[in-house]
C-alpha positions as a Python dict, from the first residue, in 0.01 Angstrom:
ca = {
    (1, 'X'): (0, 0, 0),
    (2, 'X'): (-239, -71, -286),
    (3, 'X'): (-22, 115, -534),
    (4, 'X'): (288, -76, -423),
    (5, 'X'): (124, -416, -454),
    (6, 'X'): (-28, -317, -789),
    (7, 'X'): (324, -250, -917),
    (8, 'X'): (449, -584, -783),
    (9, 'X'): (463, -750, -1124),
    (10, 'X'): (680, -470, -1262),
    (11, 'X'): (919, -498, -969),
    (12, 'X'): (919, -876, -959),
    (13, 'X'): (1219, -904, -1192),
    (14, 'X'): (1406, -646, -984),
    (15, 'X'): (1350, -853, -671),
    (16, 'X'): (1449, -1174, -852),
    (17, 'X'): (1774, -1028, -986),
    (18, 'X'): (1866, -882, -649),
    (19, 'X'): (1803, -1214, -477),
    (20, 'X'): (2015, -1396, -734),
    (21, 'X'): (2288, -1134, -676),
    (22, 'X'): (2290, -1225, -308),
    (23, 'X'): (2048, -977, -155),
    (24, 'X'): (1890, -1099, 166),
    (25, 'X'): (1520, -1087, 236),
    (26, 'X'): (1582, -848, 526),
    (27, 'X'): (1761, -598, 304),
    (28, 'X'): (1475, -606, 52),
    (29, 'X'): (1222, -547, 330),
    (30, 'X'): (1430, -257, 457),
    (31, 'X'): (1450, -105, 109),
    (32, 'X'): (1074, -114, 52),
    (33, 'X'): (1002, 21, 400),
    (34, 'X'): (1254, 302, 345),
    (35, 'X'): (1087, 391, 14),
    (36, 'X'): (748, 399, 183),
    (37, 'X'): (874, 620, 467),
    (38, 'X'): (1036, 860, 218),
    (39, 'X'): (710, 887, 22),
    (40, 'X'): (526, 960, 349),
    (41, 'X'): (786, 1223, 442),
    (42, 'X'): (752, 1400, 107),
    (43, 'X'): (372, 1386, 139),
    (44, 'X'): (393, 1530, 491),
    (45, 'X'): (612, 1821, 376),
    (46, 'X'): (375, 1896, 87),
    (47, 'X'): (82, 1881, 332),
    (48, 'X'): (252, 2139, 558),
    (49, 'X'): (309, 2369, 261),
    (50, 'X'): (-54, 2340, 152),
    (51, 'X'): (-179, 2404, 507),
    (52, 'X'): (49, 2706, 544),
    (53, 'X'): (-86, 2852, 221),
    (54, 'X'): (-450, 2787, 314),
    (55, 'X'): (-443, 2895, 681),
    (56, 'X'): (-476, 3274, 617),
    (57, 'X'): (-787, 3230, 402),
    (58, 'X'): (-928, 2973, 645),
    (59, 'X'): (-877, 3212, 939),
    (60, 'X'): (-1062, 3487, 752),
    (61, 'X'): (-1347, 3248, 674),
    (62, 'X'): (-1382, 3114, 1030),
    (63, 'X'): (-1274, 3434, 1210),
    (64, 'X'): (-1021, 3232, 1408),
    (65, 'X'): (-646, 3259, 1453),
    (66, 'X'): (-513, 2912, 1380),
    (67, 'X'): (-149, 2841, 1312),
    (68, 'X'): (122, 2576, 1312),
    (69, 'X'): (355, 2571, 1612),
    (70, 'X'): (683, 2537, 1424),
    (71, 'X'): (883, 2630, 1736),
    (72, 'X'): (727, 2352, 1944),
    (73, 'X'): (947, 2042, 1972),
    (74, 'X'): (645, 1825, 2052),
    (75, 'X'): (484, 1924, 1722),
    (76, 'X'): (786, 1803, 1527),
    (77, 'X'): (809, 1484, 1732),
    (78, 'X'): (442, 1412, 1663),
    (79, 'X'): (486, 1502, 1296),
    (80, 'X'): (787, 1275, 1246),
    (81, 'X'): (626, 999, 1451),
    (82, 'X'): (311, 1013, 1239),
    (83, 'X'): (522, 1008, 919),
    (84, 'X'): (719, 708, 1043),
    (85, 'X'): (406, 521, 1153),
    (86, 'X'): (231, 592, 823),
    (87, 'X'): (534, 482, 621),
    (88, 'X'): (573, 157, 812),
    (89, 'X'): (202, 72, 796),
    (90, 'X'): (179, 158, 426),
    (91, 'X'): (497, -27, 334),
    (92, 'X'): (477, -331, 558),
    (93, 'X'): (260, -555, 341),
    (94, 'X'): (427, -462, 7),
    (95, 'X'): (770, -515, 166),
    (96, 'X'): (693, -867, 284),
    (97, 'X'): (491, -942, -29),
    (98, 'X'): (759, -835, -278),
    (99, 'X'): (1046, -985, -83),
    (100, 'X'): (874, -1326, -79),
    (101, 'X'): (899, -1375, -457),
    (102, 'X'): (1096, -1680, -563),
    (103, 'X'): (1373, -1565, -798),
    (104, 'X'): (1366, -1882, -1013),
    (105, 'X'): (995, -1850, -1092),
    (106, 'X'): (1023, -1476, -1152),
    (107, 'X'): (1320, -1500, -1390),
    (108, 'X'): (1153, -1787, -1582),
    (109, 'X'): (848, -1569, -1633),
    (110, 'X'): (618, -1810, -1454),
    (111, 'X'): (532, -1563, -1181),
    (112, 'X'): (161, -1515, -1142),
    (113, 'X'): (-47, -1320, -899),
    (114, 'X'): (-224, -1515, -631),
    (115, 'X'): (-595, -1530, -702),
    (116, 'X'): (-707, -1603, -349),
    (117, 'X'): (-1063, -1529, -247),
    (118, 'X'): (-954, -1286, 24),
    (119, 'X'): (-623, -1101, 5),
    (120, 'X'): (-493, -801, 201),
    (121, 'X'): (-515, -590, -112),
    (122, 'X'): (-883, -677, -166),
    (123, 'X'): (-955, -596, 198),
    (124, 'X'): (-781, -259, 161),
    (125, 'X'): (-976, -174, -153),
    (126, 'X'): (-1305, -257, 21),
    (127, 'X'): (-1205, -46, 322),
    (128, 'X'): (-1108, 247, 103),
    (129, 'X'): (-1440, 241, -81),
    (130, 'X'): (-1625, 202, 248),
    (131, 'X'): (-1457, 507, 403),
    (132, 'X'): (-1510, 704, 82),
    (133, 'X'): (-1883, 624, 83),
    (134, 'X'): (-1911, 713, 454),
    (135, 'X'): (-1735, 1048, 398),
    (136, 'X'): (-1957, 1128, 99),
    (137, 'X'): (-2271, 1051, 301),
    (138, 'X'): (-2145, 1263, 593),
    (139, 'X'): (-2067, 1550, 354),
    (140, 'X'): (-2419, 1538, 209),
    (141, 'X'): (-2578, 1531, 557),
    (142, 'X'): (-2366, 1822, 683),
    (143, 'X'): (-2448, 2022, 370),
    (144, 'X'): (-2820, 1963, 425),
    (145, 'X'): (-2789, 2066, 789),
    (146, 'X'): (-2607, 2388, 695),
    (147, 'X'): (-2869, 2461, 428),
    (148, 'X'): (-3149, 2402, 679),
    (149, 'X'): (-2987, 2629, 939),
    (150, 'X'): (-2940, 2899, 674),
    (151, 'X'): (-3290, 2884, 523),
    (152, 'X'): (-3503, 2794, 823),
    (153, 'X'): (-3771, 3025, 959),
    (154, 'X'): (-3599, 3229, 1233),
    (155, 'X'): (-3888, 3449, 1342),
    (156, 'X'): (-3774, 3775, 1183),
    (157, 'X'): (-3698, 3917, 841),
    (158, 'X'): (-3321, 3941, 804),
    (159, 'X'): (-3339, 4095, 458),
    (160, 'X'): (-3207, 4454, 448),
    (161, 'X'): (-3162, 4444, 826),
    (162, 'X'): (-2857, 4634, 951),
    (163, 'X'): (-2707, 4643, 1300),
    (164, 'X'): (-2485, 4933, 1407),
    (165, 'X'): (-2313, 4946, 1745),
    (166, 'X'): (-2370, 5247, 1969),
    (167, 'X'): (-2021, 5388, 1938),
    (168, 'X'): (-1900, 5744, 1982),
    (169, 'X'): (-2181, 6003, 1986),
    (170, 'X'): (-2441, 5778, 1824),
    (171, 'X'): (-2622, 5708, 2150),
    (172, 'X'): (-2630, 6075, 2248),
    (173, 'X'): (-2765, 6179, 1907),
    (174, 'X'): (-2981, 5871, 1853),
    (175, 'X'): (-3314, 6052, 1813),
    (176, 'X'): (-3164, 6300, 1566),
    (177, 'X'): (-3005, 6023, 1360),
    (178, 'X'): (-3323, 5817, 1369),
    (179, 'X'): (-3543, 6105, 1252),
    (180, 'X'): (-3301, 6194, 970),
    (181, 'X'): (-3289, 5834, 846),
    (182, 'X'): (-3667, 5808, 844),
    (183, 'X'): (-3717, 6156, 693),
    (184, 'X'): (-3471, 6092, 410),
    (185, 'X'): (-3622, 5745, 355),
    (186, 'X'): (-3286, 5583, 401),
    (187, 'X'): (-3452, 5342, 645),
    (188, 'X'): (-3810, 5224, 672),
    (189, 'X'): (-3785, 5171, 1047),
    (190, 'X'): (-3520, 5224, 1316),
    (191, 'X'): (-3508, 5060, 1657),
    (192, 'X'): (-3267, 5075, 1950),
    (193, 'X'): (-3185, 4748, 2130),
    (194, 'X'): (-2958, 4637, 2410),
    (195, 'X'): (-2786, 4376, 2189),
    (196, 'X'): (-2805, 4224, 1840),
    (197, 'X'): (-3123, 4029, 1776),
    (198, 'X'): (-2925, 3705, 1748),
    (199, 'X'): (-2738, 3757, 2075),
    (200, 'X'): (-2798, 3840, 2439),
    (201, 'X'): (-2566, 4059, 2644),
    (202, 'X'): (-2762, 4048, 2967),
    (203, 'X'): (-2934, 3783, 3179),
    (204, 'X'): (-3069, 3719, 3527),
    (205, 'X'): (-2762, 3536, 3657),
    (206, 'X'): (-2728, 3591, 4031),
    (207, 'X'): (-3089, 3703, 4083),
    (208, 'X'): (-3241, 3585, 4408),
    (209, 'X'): (-3599, 3582, 4529),
    (210, 'X'): (-3787, 3455, 4826),
    (211, 'X'): (-3834, 3079, 4814),
    (212, 'X'): (-3575, 3021, 4544),
    (213, 'X'): (-3410, 2681, 4573),
    (214, 'X'): (-3029, 2685, 4617),
    (215, 'X'): (-3005, 2432, 4333),
    (216, 'X'): (-3215, 2642, 4093),
    (217, 'X'): (-2983, 2757, 3814),
    (218, 'X'): (-3253, 2910, 3594),
    (219, 'X'): (-3124, 3199, 3382),
    (220, 'X'): (-3348, 3429, 3178),
    (221, 'X'): (-3197, 3635, 2898),
    (222, 'X'): (-3282, 4004, 2914),
    (223, 'X'): (-3341, 4191, 2587),
    (224, 'X'): (-3442, 4556, 2586),
    (225, 'X'): (-3567, 4765, 2295),
    (226, 'X'): (-3793, 5053, 2208),
    (227, 'X'): (-4138, 5021, 2057),
    (228, 'X'): (-4035, 4981, 1693),
    (229, 'X'): (-3857, 4645, 1730),
    (230, 'X'): (-4140, 4438, 1577),
    (231, 'X'): (-4174, 4668, 1277),
    (232, 'X'): (-3797, 4700, 1223),
    (233, 'X'): (-3723, 4328, 1238),
    (234, 'X'): (-4040, 4210, 1067),
    (235, 'X'): (-4147, 4002, 1365),
    (236, 'X'): (-4501, 3877, 1394),
    (237, 'X'): (-4639, 4011, 1720),
    (238, 'X'): (-4848, 3777, 1930),
    (239, 'X'): (-5051, 3816, 2247),
    (240, 'X'): (-5064, 3548, 2511),
    (241, 'X'): (-5383, 3504, 2703),
    (242, 'X'): (-5370, 3353, 3049),
}
């Protein structure tokens, strides 16, 4: 919308000549709206191409399986509806603004832009800068949150810490594997746990005891390990006194 109104002076003579040639205001409005819808359609097609190219890498990054439902009729209806709505909204003000030029003033070269205190274009510019500033601030805040979550103290030393699932004969030969790793100095410490340190695969859901309230939904995560967990993970052991 801003780009269209910014080009209004360059298209003023076009509008004036077409009006002198007999073009009606309605036909001019229709032309500008059609141009806006076509620009939105081309932008939408380019957006689909960019998304299709980026989805595989995005799925690898997020470990999700996202895709575009090209075979869904509702997707195409929503896509075309959004394109049409965007084109009409973006082209409405320029269409009425350009079609309102007086051909006599335009052809005489006396056409001047309106220097009103508040115009739709000024409002749009302010809104665009406002949204841009808000998005920049949100991006900075989210980046700081991600950095905090990545660098915060988590209670264990994650450097050089490796987790291997108990698959195949690993569990049966655990002691042999552990002793070989320690003897060959491949590992400083080895510990066996019931789940990764950042996850819990067991809890007390469904446990009942005498006097438990029917509305008590307390769940306690259960984490099992051998005696070398503190040394392996670099935890700081503590002793609670009651």
